[in-house]
C-alpha positions in Angstrom: -18.6 31.9 23.4 -15.9 29.1 23.2 -15.7 27.2 19.8 -16.6 24.2 19.6 -14.4 20.6 19.3 -14.2 19.8 15.7 -16.1 16.0 16.3 -19.1 17.4 18.4 -19.3 19.6 15.1 -19.1 16.9 12.7 -21.8 14.9 14.6 -23.9 18.1 14.7 -23.2 18.4 11.0 -26.7 16.7 8.4 -24.6 14.7 5.8 -26.9 12.7 4.4 -29.4 16.0 4.4 -26.1 17.8 2.3 -26.4 14.7 0.1 -30.2 14.9 -0.6 -29.6 18.9 -1.4 -26.8 18.3 -3.8 -27.8 17.8 -7.5 -27.2 14.6 -9.4 -23.4 15.6 -10.8 -22.3 15.9 -7.1 -23.9 13.1 -6.3 -22.0 11.0 -8.9 -18.9 12.5 -7.4 -19.7 11.8 -3.7 -20.5 8.3 -5.0 -17.0 7.9 -6.9 -15.1 9.0 -3.9 -16.8 7.0 -1.5 -15.9 3.8 -3.8 -12.1 5.5 -3.8 -12.3 5.4 -0.3 -13.6 1.7 0.6 -11.3 0.4 -1.8 -8.0 2.2 -0.5 -9.2 1.3 3.0 -9.4 -2.2 2.1 -5.7 -1.7 0.1 -4.5 -0.2 3.7 -5.6 -3.0 5.7 -4.9 -6.0 3.4 -1.2 -4.3 3.2 -1.0 -4.2 6.7 -1.6 -7.4 7.5 0.5 -8.4 4.7 3.8 -6.8 6.0 3.4 -7.5 9.6 3.3 -11.3 8.5 6.4 -10.5 6.4 8.2 -8.9 9.3 7.6 -11.4 12.0 8.4 -14.3 9.3 11.5 -12.8 8.1 12.2 -12.8 11.7 11.9 -16.1 12.5 13.4 -17.6 9.5 16.3 -15.6 9.9 17.2 -16.9 12.8 16.5 -20.4 11.9 19.2 -20.0 8.6 21.7 -18.6 10.8 21.4 -21.8 13.4 20.9 -24.5 10.9 23.9 -26.5 9.5 23.7 -26.3 5.9 21.2 -25.8 3.3 18.9 -28.7 3.3 18.1 -28.1 7.0 17.4 -24.6 6.3 15.1 -25.8 3.4 13.6 -28.2 5.7 12.8 -25.0 8.6 11.8 -23.3 5.4 8.3 -24.8 5.3 6.8 -22.7 8.2 7.8 -19.7 7.1 6.0 -19.5 3.9 4.3 -15.6 4.3 8.3 -14.8 4.4 10.0 -13.1 1.3 13.2 -14.4 2.2 12.2 -17.8 1.9 11.0 -16.9 -1.4 14.3 -15.7 -2.1 16.0 -19.1 -0.5 14.0 -21.2 -2.9 15.3 -19.3 -5.9 18.9 -19.5 -4.8 18.5 -23.0 -3.8 17.1 -24.1 -7.1 20.0 -22.7 -8.6 22.3 -24.2 -6.4 21.0 -27.5 -7.1 21.3 -27.2 -10.4 24.8 -25.9 -10.4 25.8 -28.6 -7.7 24.0 -31.5 -9.7 26.1 -30.5 -13.1 29.1 -29.8 -12.0 29.3 -30.9 -8.2 30.3 -27.5 -7.2 29.3 -23.9 -7.5 31.3 -23.3 -10.7 28.7 -19.8 -11.5 28.7 -17.0 -8.9 27.3 -14.9 -11.2 24.1 -16.6 -12.2 23.8 -17.8 -8.5 23.9 -13.6 -8.2 20.9 -12.7 -10.7 19.1 -15.9 -9.9 19.0 -14.2 -5.7 18.6 -10.9 -7.7 14.8 -12.2 -9.6 13.9 -13.3 -6.5 13.9 -9.9 -4.5 12.8 -8.1 -7.5 9.8 -10.5 -7.7 9.3 -10.5 -3.9 9.3 -6.6 -4.2 6.6 -6.6 -6.5 4.4 -8.8 -4.9 4.7 -6.2 -1.9 4.3 -3.2 -4.2 1.2 -4.5 -5.9 -2.1 -2.1 -5.2 0.3 0.6 -3.8 -0.6 2.7 -7.1 -3.8 2.8 -6.1 -2.7 4.2 -2.6 -0.9 6.9 -4.2 -3.5 7.6 -6.9 -6.2 7.9 -4.5 -3.9 10.4 -2.7 -3.2 12.5 -5.3 -6.2 12.7 -7.4 -9.2 12.8 -4.6 -8.7 16.2 -3.4 -9.2 17.5 -7.3 -12.4 15.3 -7.9 -13.9 16.6 -4.8 -12.7 20.1 -5.9 -14.6 19.4 -9.3 -17.9 18.7 -7.0 -17.9 21.7 -4.9 -17.1 23.4 -7.9 -20.2 22.0 -9.5 -22.4 22.3 -6.5 -21.2 26.1 -6.3 -22.7 26.9 -9.8 -25.7 25.3 -9.2 -26.2 27.0 -6.3 -25.5 30.5 -7.8 -27.8 29.5 -10.5 -30.6 28.5 -8.2 -30.0 32.0 -6.7 -30.4 33.8 -9.7 -33.6 32.2 -10.6 -34.7 32.9 -7.5 -33.9 36.7 -7.3 -33.1 36.5 -3.9 -29.7 37.4 -2.3 -30.1 36.0 1.5 -27.6 33.9 3.2 -30.5 31.5 4.0 -31.2 30.7 0.2 -28.3 30.0 -1.0 -26.5 28.9 2.1 -27.7 25.1 2.2 -26.3 24.7 -1.9 -22.8 26.3 -1.3 -23.0 24.0 1.9 -23.8 21.0 -0.1 -21.0 21.5 -2.5 -18.2 21.9 0.2 -19.4 18.1 1.2 -17.3 16.9 -2.0 -14.1 18.4 -0.9 -14.2 17.5 2.4 -15.0 13.9 1.2 -12.2 13.8 -1.0 -9.6 14.6 1.8 -11.4 12.6 3.8 -10.1 9.6 1.0 -6.8 11.6 -0.1 -5.2 11.7 3.7 -5.1 8.0 5.1 -4.3 7.1 2.0 -1.0 9.3 1.3 0.0 8.4 5.5 -0.3 5.1 4.0 1.5 5.2 1.0 4.2 7.1 2.8 4.2 4.1 5.9 4.4 1.2 3.6 6.5 2.2 1.3 9.2 3.0 3.7 8.0 -0.7 5.1 8.6 -2.0 1.6 12.3 -0.3 1.2 13.1 -1.9 4.5 12.1 -5.6 3.5 14.0 -4.9 0.3 16.8 -4.1 2.1 16.9 -7.3 4.3 16.0 -9.3 1.1 19.7 -7.8 -0.2 21.3 -8.7 2.9 20.1 -11.9 3.5 21.1 -12.9 -0.3 24.7 -11.8 0.6 24.3 -14.3 3.5 23.2 -16.8 1.2 26.2 -16.5 -1.2 28.4 -16.9 1.8 26.3 -20.3 3.0 26.9 -21.6 -0.5 30.2 -20.9 -1.4 31.7 -22.2 2.2 29.1 -25.7 1.4 29.7 -26.0 -2.3 32.3 -23.5 -3.6 34.8 -25.0 -5.6 37.8 -26.3 -3.5 41.3 -24.8 -4.6 
């Protein structure tokens, strides 16, 4: 007899009936896992939109930066690329350049400018990494929470089996299947969170490397236009 496809099997499972057959402890675990899953999916969609906008704006701003005749032109053009982390790094550097040029007529402290740019990079990375710890926590914790619900459900099922004095699979099967639901829900919460965490971490590292490269390009432009004449 051919095996049914997994998707068809899922549609045949009476999940709500299994939840109703669960005890209060297992239902509390399922509710906890559901909250974890909903919030992690919210983070996933939000982070995906943020990184997508950041990549697109970065590419457009970088083209404008490289074509601009000077920093003032870049500052004007940057207003239309505000989602770009590179714009934020540029703002940090531009403010430091303005401060040094107003005070001394040129860039006299390259180290201070480098540190300012690095602060801008660090702040933007911190923004991009916001809520990533939630995805990591969901991926690592929810399978164990689901396993806890399964253990509690199996204990309850065997206690009921002992009280009934019956050893048939028909009497113990519903309780065990309801208990295993917690492990399944825990895995359904953990797997997307783990995949999303790895995917977004790679994207954030790429953007971080792009910001470091941009900081060097900014230093080169600043020294060309405002460096000390020798």
